[in-house]
Steps between C-alpha positions, in 0.01 A plus 500: 500500500231226477147631467248445776264207421149581385365172636613289795354150518513386863474124559464384863645150524511223758624156390387525137804340336288318242337817367685818597758474220229471235303787654809724495571413136137564405515837678819605322358381168179701556699814582707456185209421265293794624788744491498588869825604664481282805640266761398182679547492877454170681447538874619170644313418820770282665459221245685177578474329159728713285229728362719810535776344290252398231361855489847654468599260222180591314597869510323645804643725766446313825450664839463309826219525754562284810162587651257232388173591331359606164458861613851518640642376168291749302608790720868413460464468125312829473768669709770375261308579179605812309231523232231763466245219459520210745342172390457219754455142379529162671800273444298179459418543131126536552477830305568569133763772465417551133220719645752739654381786279160487674675598824724772357295688240224612745769643730655686208152630418459651848351230722668450838453126526408195293354189665473165327172312526469127464127519560438705188784326319531124521602237753635180350377168640686396817669840528316582823347285770122503503470643850718795401334551162140477620516611865811654656615736227148618402435576870826696529416698187147568623632625836746733326232641271253542786739651753719721285301574181789386280326348199721210400385147433811314618691633803744206513631506142881480503544695176472879542687824438528849647670828419797593718338830606183320607695230682671757718160616631413159643577387856584136439628267769321165485746211475266215404242430230290785637744735326299471176184622672687763702631655178147537364363633828774762519438590136132548578579720801730715285245527220725345236363452149507128425393283209450125473631287215417133438767234546518124464581304814685178425581200723832494682752264345487283810121502481470593870371840606681663793196696609367385835216561742748689719573739211127555455455579868795742499348689209155515660656599833696780332181635342325502838795658680501782245127558552430554873142600419416150376723321747395679819231766465231326296510169695520695827194712428306192393593317821404798717160520331441125536618484861306799629197402291497154657523646849224752429267227372554282806491777760118488546492119521548175306460507121293209364520387137287188475666228704821698531531726805777757543536591867744712700784256425524653154558841656848376596560433132367842405723668756813320378418578135443869573824529697696323223342732242605803702858376511503449123364849434764650727774303322369644172515853638855440626606371157333786314656751738846354439446536124378858546813593698758309294349490149251790495456487123356147532261577789123473464301827519286374788797447733606858433154624597508278807824654624391853419217451750663259742662603827628294790233654720219399262631144476525463876158660545337255254657207680407645835134540399473134398684385811278724714184362335609145580591598855161670545324178397701307757420757769130468411524119530670535839241749626212280381654197671546689829147639489368145455671388820825373349342166417536288188626707208451421131594797286723334240348685204563857615829393659629365166407824325672697776813287469512557124462876536767523769758294309435683173510835680832416666643390163396828338648708779838326488490499120464878507839525666661259254359684197644821642839332538484375139425834342737694725497873430315471169178703472628728772339316790552194718 
């Protein structure tokens, strides 16, 4: 019976006929020179240029993935791999496979994951477009480090490895370039032990990078989607503070700053901003509640405390108080107008504040029902 491979090198591939054969041969040569019992799996992503045939002729086992996307190809290759250590490397020849030992030895020593870093390694001239090297990829790395406390210097490096046992803990599903960041985010959530190793990033043989602005947006979007606090809650709270603050400042009368005068017209802006902020905060609570119900191990402590104290009645009561306060202001305006003989009325300032309170109060009351629907019977209350 053939022995199970120690190392599986997974190569996602889409139309790389000029390089994939050489990459496969380099991978097999590295396995042989370093004495690893291994295999090379090429995950062909519906290539139309004969890449799969080139990979097979070079000695790889080829699996097909009809769903387009870097992540989809990686997932299919990982699924087919049999090794205890899974190494992922691009098919375009931009990484040096003579460094394979840097991605295997740390796993054998007990680390869960090894991530290549071009930033602390080297990037050859013309290997990466300037906007990616100096803007997009540093921003993506900074967002990952800030949001998820995973201390790596290069979240987009296409050369990395992971132990089979650690891989099975991750919930991976991204089909595009955001897969690389998703893997690190999931590793951070699971508390995996990772180490960085330097690599050299070389130009593609064609000299044209396939990375695009769309890829950069998908990665940034994935990071935001996986962090509802930064996507919804923080901006929402800021907008509520700005909107209500602007209304409060203008409630007594115009605000003069030199030649610039802010009058009641800006209260419309404040009202809209506060209402938008409320909606964002509620979306954040919905998202955090969904995580708490479906992935409780990944939930933030504060959302647990929120639901331990939250009831449908309290949510409706909070909304009702705000709605009632706004309604009371409108009743006061009506009474004042009637007492003055129902003549000309100019009460825009208090009316705008009343409108804001009523809309926000109604949103909170209806949101209380929706939150109760989301969490169902969890926490033993509606």
